[in-house]
Structure formats: C-alpha cells, structure tokens
DSSP file (Angstrom, degrees, kcal/mol; ACC not computed):
  #  RESIDUE AA STRUCTURE BP1 BP2  ACC     N-H-->O    O-->H-N    N-H-->O    O-->H-N    TCO  KAPPA ALPHA  PHI   PSI    X-CA   Y-CA   Z-CA
    1    1 A X     >        0   0    0      0, 0.0     4,-2.3     0, 0.0     5,-0.2   0.000 360.0 360.0 360.0 -43.9  147.2  118.0  -30.1
    2    2 A X  H  >  +     0   0    0      1,-0.2     4,-2.4     2,-0.2     5,-0.2   0.900 360.0  51.0 -64.5 -40.1  147.3  114.2  -30.1
    3    3 A X  H  > S+     0   0    0      1,-0.2     4,-2.0     2,-0.2    -1,-0.2   0.903 110.5  49.7 -63.8 -40.5  150.6  114.1  -31.9
    4    4 A X  H  > S+     0   0    0      2,-0.2     4,-2.4     1,-0.2     5,-0.3   0.893 111.2  49.1 -64.8 -40.3  152.1  116.5  -29.4
    5    5 A X  H  X S+     0   0    0     -4,-2.3     4,-2.0     1,-0.2     5,-0.2   0.913 113.2  45.5 -66.1 -42.5  150.9  114.5  -26.4
    6    6 A X  H  < S+     0   0    0     -4,-2.4     4,-0.3    -5,-0.2    -1,-0.2   0.843 116.2  46.9 -71.5 -30.6  152.2  111.2  -27.8
    7    7 A X  H  < S+     0   0    0     -4,-2.0     4,-0.2    -5,-0.2    -2,-0.2   0.922 129.9  17.6 -75.4 -44.8  155.6  112.8  -28.7
    8    8 A X  H  X S+     0   0    0     -4,-2.4     4,-2.6    -5,-0.2     5,-0.3   0.523  99.2  92.3-107.8  -7.7  156.3  114.6  -25.5
    9    9 A X  H  X S+     0   0    0     -4,-2.0     4,-2.5    -5,-0.3     5,-0.2   0.894  88.1  46.7 -58.9 -45.1  153.9  113.0  -23.0
   10   10 A X  H  > S+     0   0    0     -4,-0.3     4,-2.4    -5,-0.2    -1,-0.2   0.895 114.3  47.2 -65.5 -40.5  156.4  110.4  -21.7
   11   11 A X  H  > S+     0   0    0     -4,-0.2     4,-2.3     2,-0.2    -2,-0.2   0.928 114.6  45.9 -67.7 -45.2  159.2  112.8  -21.3
   12   12 A X  H  X S+     0   0    0     -4,-2.6     4,-2.3     2,-0.2    -2,-0.2   0.910 114.1  48.8 -65.6 -42.3  157.1  115.5  -19.5
   13   13 A X  H  X S+     0   0    0     -4,-2.5     4,-2.3    -5,-0.3    -2,-0.2   0.928 112.8  46.4 -64.8 -45.0  155.5  112.9  -17.2
   14   14 A X  H  X S+     0   0    0     -4,-2.4     4,-2.2    -5,-0.2    -1,-0.2   0.885 112.2  51.0 -67.3 -36.4  158.8  111.3  -16.2
   15   15 A X  H  X S+     0   0    0     -4,-2.3     4,-2.4     2,-0.2    -1,-0.2   0.898 111.0  49.0 -65.7 -39.5  160.4  114.7  -15.6
   16   16 A X  H  X S+     0   0    0     -4,-2.3     4,-2.5     2,-0.2    -2,-0.2   0.897 111.0  49.3 -66.0 -40.0  157.5  115.7  -13.4
   17   17 A X  H  X S+     0   0    0     -4,-2.3     4,-2.3     2,-0.2    -2,-0.2   0.904 112.0  48.5 -66.1 -41.0  157.7  112.5  -11.4
   18   18 A X  H  X S+     0   0    0     -4,-2.2     4,-2.0     2,-0.2    -2,-0.2   0.914 112.3  48.7 -64.8 -42.5  161.5  112.9  -10.9
   19   19 A X  H  X S+     0   0    0     -4,-2.4     4,-2.1     2,-0.2    -2,-0.2   0.910 111.8  49.1 -64.4 -41.9  161.0  116.5   -9.8
   20   20 A X  H  X S+     0   0    0     -4,-2.5     4,-2.6     1,-0.2    -2,-0.2   0.898 110.5  50.8 -63.8 -39.9  158.3  115.5   -7.4
   21   21 A X  H  X S+     0   0    0     -4,-2.3     4,-1.5     2,-0.2    -1,-0.2   0.863 107.3  54.6 -66.0 -34.6  160.5  112.8   -6.0
   22   22 A X  H  < S+     0   0    0     -4,-2.0     4,-0.5     2,-0.2    -2,-0.2   0.930 112.4  42.0 -63.8 -45.4  163.3  115.3   -5.5
   23   23 A X  H >< S+     0   0    0     -4,-2.1     3,-1.2     1,-0.2     4,-0.2   0.875 110.7  57.1 -68.7 -35.7  161.0  117.5   -3.5
   24   24 A X  H >< S+     0   0    0     -4,-2.6     3,-1.7     1,-0.3    -1,-0.2   0.788  94.5  67.5 -65.6 -26.2  159.6  114.6   -1.6
   25   25 A X  G >< S+     0   0    0     -4,-1.5     3,-1.2     1,-0.3    -1,-0.3   0.760  88.1  67.1 -64.7 -23.4  163.1  113.6   -0.6
   26   26 A X  G X  S+     0   0    0     -3,-1.2     3,-1.2    -4,-0.5    -1,-0.3   0.647  82.1  77.9 -70.1 -13.0  163.1  116.8    1.5
   27   27 A X  G <  S+     0   0    0     -3,-1.7    -1,-0.2     1,-0.2    -2,-0.2   0.630  80.2  67.5 -73.0 -11.9  160.4  115.2    3.8
   28   28 A X  G <  S+     0   0    0     -3,-1.2     2,-0.3    -4,-0.2    -1,-0.2   0.626  76.5  98.2 -83.2 -11.5  163.0  113.0    5.5
   29   29 A X  S <  S-     0   0    0     -3,-1.2     2,-1.8    -4,-0.2     6,-0.1  -0.619  83.4-125.7 -75.2 131.8  164.6  116.1    7.1
   30   30 A X  S    S+     0   0    0     -2,-0.3     2,-0.5     4,-0.1    -1,-0.1  -0.128  74.5 111.9 -79.6  46.0  163.2  116.4   10.7
   31   31 A X     >  -     0   0    0     -2,-1.8     4,-2.2     1,-0.1     3,-0.3  -0.976  59.2-149.4-115.8 119.6  162.0  120.0   10.3
   32   32 A X  H  > S+     0   0    0     -2,-0.5     4,-2.2     1,-0.2     5,-0.2   0.885  95.3  48.5 -58.9 -44.3  158.2  120.3   10.4
   33   33 A X  H  > S+     0   0    0      1,-0.2     4,-2.3     2,-0.2    -1,-0.2   0.863 111.5  50.7 -67.3 -32.4  157.9  123.3    8.2
   34   34 A X  H  > S+     0   0    0     -3,-0.3     4,-2.6     2,-0.2    -1,-0.2   0.870 108.7  51.8 -71.6 -35.8  160.3  121.7    5.6
   35   35 A X  H  X S+     0   0    0     -4,-2.2     4,-2.3     2,-0.2    -2,-0.2   0.917 111.6  47.4 -63.5 -43.1  158.2  118.5    5.6
   36   36 A X  H  X S+     0   0    0     -4,-2.2     4,-2.5     2,-0.2    -2,-0.2   0.930 114.1  45.5 -65.3 -45.7  155.1  120.5    4.9
   37   37 A X  H  X S+     0   0    0     -4,-2.3     4,-2.6     1,-0.2     5,-0.3   0.913 112.5  51.5 -64.1 -42.2  156.6  122.6    2.2
   38   38 A X  H  X S+     0   0    0     -4,-2.6     4,-2.5     1,-0.2     5,-0.2   0.911 111.6  47.3 -62.2 -42.2  158.2  119.5    0.6
   39   39 A X  H  X S+     0   0    0     -4,-2.3     4,-2.8     2,-0.2     5,-0.2   0.932 112.9  48.2 -64.5 -45.4  154.8  117.7    0.6
   40   40 A X  H  X S+     0   0    0     -4,-2.5     4,-2.4     2,-0.2    -2,-0.2   0.923 115.2  44.1 -63.3 -44.1  152.9  120.7   -0.9
   41   41 A X  H  X S+     0   0    0     -4,-2.6     4,-2.5     2,-0.2     5,-0.2   0.924 115.0  48.3 -68.2 -43.6  155.4  121.3   -3.7
   42   42 A X  H  X S+     0   0    0     -4,-2.5     4,-2.2    -5,-0.3    -2,-0.2   0.917 113.9  47.3 -62.9 -42.3  155.7  117.6   -4.5
   43   43 A X  H  X S+     0   0    0     -4,-2.8     4,-2.6    -5,-0.2    -1,-0.2   0.904 112.1  50.6 -64.7 -41.1  151.9  117.2   -4.6
   44   44 A X  H  X S+     0   0    0     -4,-2.4     4,-2.5    -5,-0.2    -2,-0.2   0.896 110.2  49.0 -64.0 -40.8  151.6  120.3   -6.7
   45   45 A X  H  X S+     0   0    0     -4,-2.5     4,-2.7     2,-0.2    -1,-0.2   0.918 113.1  47.2 -65.7 -42.9  154.2  119.1   -9.2
   46   46 A X  H  X S+     0   0    0     -4,-2.2     4,-3.1     2,-0.2     5,-0.4   0.913 112.0  50.3 -64.4 -41.7  152.4  115.7   -9.5
   47   47 A X  H  X>S+     0   0    0     -4,-2.6     4,-2.1     1,-0.2     5,-1.7   0.924 113.5  45.7 -61.5 -44.4  149.1  117.4   -9.9
   48   48 A X  I  <>S+     0   0    0     -4,-2.5     5,-2.6     3,-0.2     6,-0.3   0.914 117.3  44.5 -63.8 -42.9  150.4  119.6  -12.6
   49   49 A X  I  <5S+     0   0    0     -4,-2.7     5,-0.2    -5,-0.2    -2,-0.2   0.939 123.7  30.8 -68.9 -47.8  152.2  116.7  -14.4
   50   50 A X  I  <5S+     0   0    0     -4,-3.1    -3,-0.2    -5,-0.2    -2,-0.2   0.796 133.3  21.2 -88.3 -29.6  149.4  114.1  -14.2
   51   51 A X  I  X>S+     0   0    0     -4,-2.1     4,-2.4    -5,-0.4     5,-1.9   0.864 124.6  39.4-105.1 -54.9  146.2  116.2  -14.3
   52   52 A X  I  4XS+     0   0    0     -5,-1.7     5,-2.8     3,-0.2     6,-0.3   0.962 123.7  35.6 -67.3 -52.9  146.8  119.6  -15.8
   53   53 A X  I  4<S+     0   0    0     -5,-2.6     5,-0.2     1,-0.2    -1,-0.2   0.781 125.3  41.2 -74.6 -25.8  149.3  118.7  -18.6
   54   54 A X  I  45S+     0   0    0     -6,-0.3    -2,-0.2    -5,-0.2    -1,-0.2   0.827 135.0   6.0 -90.0 -33.5  147.7  115.4  -19.4
   55   55 A X  I  X5S+     0   0    0     -4,-2.4     4,-1.8     3,-0.1    -3,-0.2   0.795 124.0  47.6-117.4 -51.3  144.0  116.3  -19.2
   56   56 A X  I  ><S+     0   0    0     -5,-1.9     4,-2.5     2,-0.2     5,-0.2   0.936 111.2  46.5 -69.4 -48.9  143.2  119.9  -18.7
   57   57 A X  H  ><S+     0   0    0     -5,-2.8     4,-2.5     1,-0.2     5,-0.2   0.936 114.6  46.4 -63.4 -47.8  145.4  121.6  -21.3
   58   58 A X  H  > S+     0   0    0     -6,-0.3     4,-2.4    -5,-0.2    -1,-0.2   0.906 113.1  50.8 -61.6 -38.0  144.5  119.2  -24.2
   59   59 A X  H  X S+     0   0    0     -4,-1.8     4,-1.9     1,-0.2    -2,-0.2   0.912 112.2  46.4 -64.8 -41.3  140.8  119.5  -23.3
   60   60 A X  H  X S+     0   0    0     -4,-2.5     4,-2.9     2,-0.2     5,-0.3   0.897 111.5  51.3 -67.4 -39.4  141.0  123.3  -23.4
   61   61 A X  H  X S+     0   0    0     -4,-2.5     4,-2.1     1,-0.2     7,-0.3   0.918 112.4  45.9 -64.5 -42.3  143.0  123.4  -26.6
   62   62 A X  H  < S+     0   0    0     -4,-2.4    -1,-0.2    -5,-0.2    -2,-0.2   0.857 115.0  48.5 -67.7 -33.6  140.4  121.2  -28.3
   63   63 A X  H  < S+     0   0    0     -4,-1.9    -2,-0.2    -5,-0.2    -1,-0.2   0.899 113.6  45.1 -72.9 -41.1  137.6  123.3  -26.9
   64   64 A X  H >< S-     0   0    0     -4,-2.9     3,-0.7     1,-0.2     2,-0.2   0.857  95.7-165.7 -72.2 -35.1  139.1  126.6  -27.9
   65   65 A X  G ><  -     0   0    0     -4,-2.1     3,-2.0    -5,-0.3     4,-0.3  -0.543  56.1 -11.4  85.6-150.2  139.9  125.3  -31.4
   66   66 A X  G >  S+     0   0    0      1,-0.3     3,-1.6    -2,-0.2    -1,-0.2   0.728 123.7  72.9 -62.1 -22.6  142.3  127.1  -33.8
   67   67 A X  G X  S+     0   0    0     -3,-0.7     3,-1.3     1,-0.3    -1,-0.3   0.729  82.6  71.4 -65.1 -19.4  142.3  130.3  -31.6
   68   68 A X  G <  S+     0   0    0     -3,-2.0    -1,-0.3     1,-0.3     3,-0.2   0.761  95.3  52.7 -65.9 -23.3  144.5  128.3  -29.1
   69   69 A X  G X  S+     0   0    0     -3,-1.6     3,-2.1    -4,-0.3     6,-0.9  -0.070  76.9 148.8 -99.3  32.1  147.3  128.6  -31.6
   70   70 A X  T <   +     0   0    0     -3,-1.3    -1,-0.2     1,-0.3    -2,-0.1   0.753  63.5  43.0 -42.7 -52.8  146.8  132.4  -31.8
   71   71 A X  T 3  S+     0   0    0     -3,-0.2    -1,-0.3    -4,-0.1     2,-0.1   0.619 108.9  67.9 -78.5  -5.8  150.4  133.6  -32.5
   72   72 A X  S X> S-     0   0    0     -3,-2.1     4,-0.9     1,-0.1     3,-0.6  -0.392  93.6 -98.0-109.4-176.9  151.2  131.0  -35.1
   73   73 A X  H 3> S+     0   0    0      1,-0.2     4,-2.3     2,-0.2     5,-0.2   0.746 111.9  70.4 -71.2 -25.3  150.3  129.8  -38.5
   74   74 A X  H 3> S+     0   0    0      1,-0.2     4,-2.0     2,-0.2    -1,-0.2   0.849  96.7  52.4 -63.7 -32.4  148.0  127.2  -37.2
   75   75 A X  H <> S+     0   0    0     -6,-0.9     4,-2.0    -3,-0.6    -1,-0.2   0.896 109.3  48.9 -68.4 -40.0  145.5  129.8  -36.1
   76   76 A X  H  X S+     0   0    0     -4,-0.9     4,-1.7    -7,-0.2    -2,-0.2   0.891 111.0  49.9 -67.6 -38.4  145.5  131.5  -39.5
   77   77 A X  H  X S+     0   0    0     -4,-2.3     4,-1.6     1,-0.2    -2,-0.2   0.915 111.8  48.4 -64.7 -42.3  144.9  128.1  -41.2
   78   78 A X  H  X S+     0   0    0     -4,-2.0     4,-1.2     1,-0.2    -2,-0.2   0.857 110.0  52.0 -66.3 -35.9  142.0  127.3  -38.9
   79   79 A X  H  < S+     0   0    0     -4,-2.0    -1,-0.2     1,-0.2    -2,-0.2   0.844 108.9  50.5 -69.4 -33.7  140.5  130.7  -39.5
   80   80 A X  H  < S+     0   0    0     -4,-1.7    -1,-0.2     1,-0.2    -2,-0.2   0.831 107.6  53.6 -73.6 -31.7  140.6  130.3  -43.2
   81   81 A X  H  <        0   0    0     -4,-1.6    -1,-0.2    -5,-0.1    -2,-0.2   0.779 360.0 360.0 -75.0 -25.1  139.0  126.9  -43.1
   82   82 A X     <        0   0    0     -4,-1.2    -3,-0.2    -5,-0.1    -2,-0.1   0.429 360.0 360.0 132.6 360.0  136.1  128.2  -41.1
C-alpha cells in the first residue's frame, strides 16, 4: 500500500487539483445555478482527491488486510500466510 501511494500519489493528487480547478473556473460565469454546481463538483473532487484517496482508502485496505486484494494473487498469498 505504501509503495502504491508513493508511486502514484503525486500524479493522482495533481490530476485531482487540476480537475477541481477546471470545475472551479465555471464559477466565474454569472449564472447562479452554474456557480453552485461548479462549487459542489470542485469541492467533491478535492475531497475525494485529498481525503478519500490519501487517507480513507489506505486505512481501509490496511484494516481489511489481504482480503482487500480479493481477485488477485496477493489475497491468496496473504491467506496462505495466515
């Protein structure tokens, strides 16, 4: 898990920030409903990028253990070890 985070973390975080900024750019259009939608989507993307992918998913994977890798070989290796 740690290797995956260090390898892809920067790319995923920067892509999420760019996507949030793209949606946030829609807030300059003077349509109230578009400003609200742009804010909600930009906030949701940032929340997903910075909290869910950085903290929640790794914590759940570590808590679940080898069963988190269910369809792959890592689950079978973890089950054999105990």
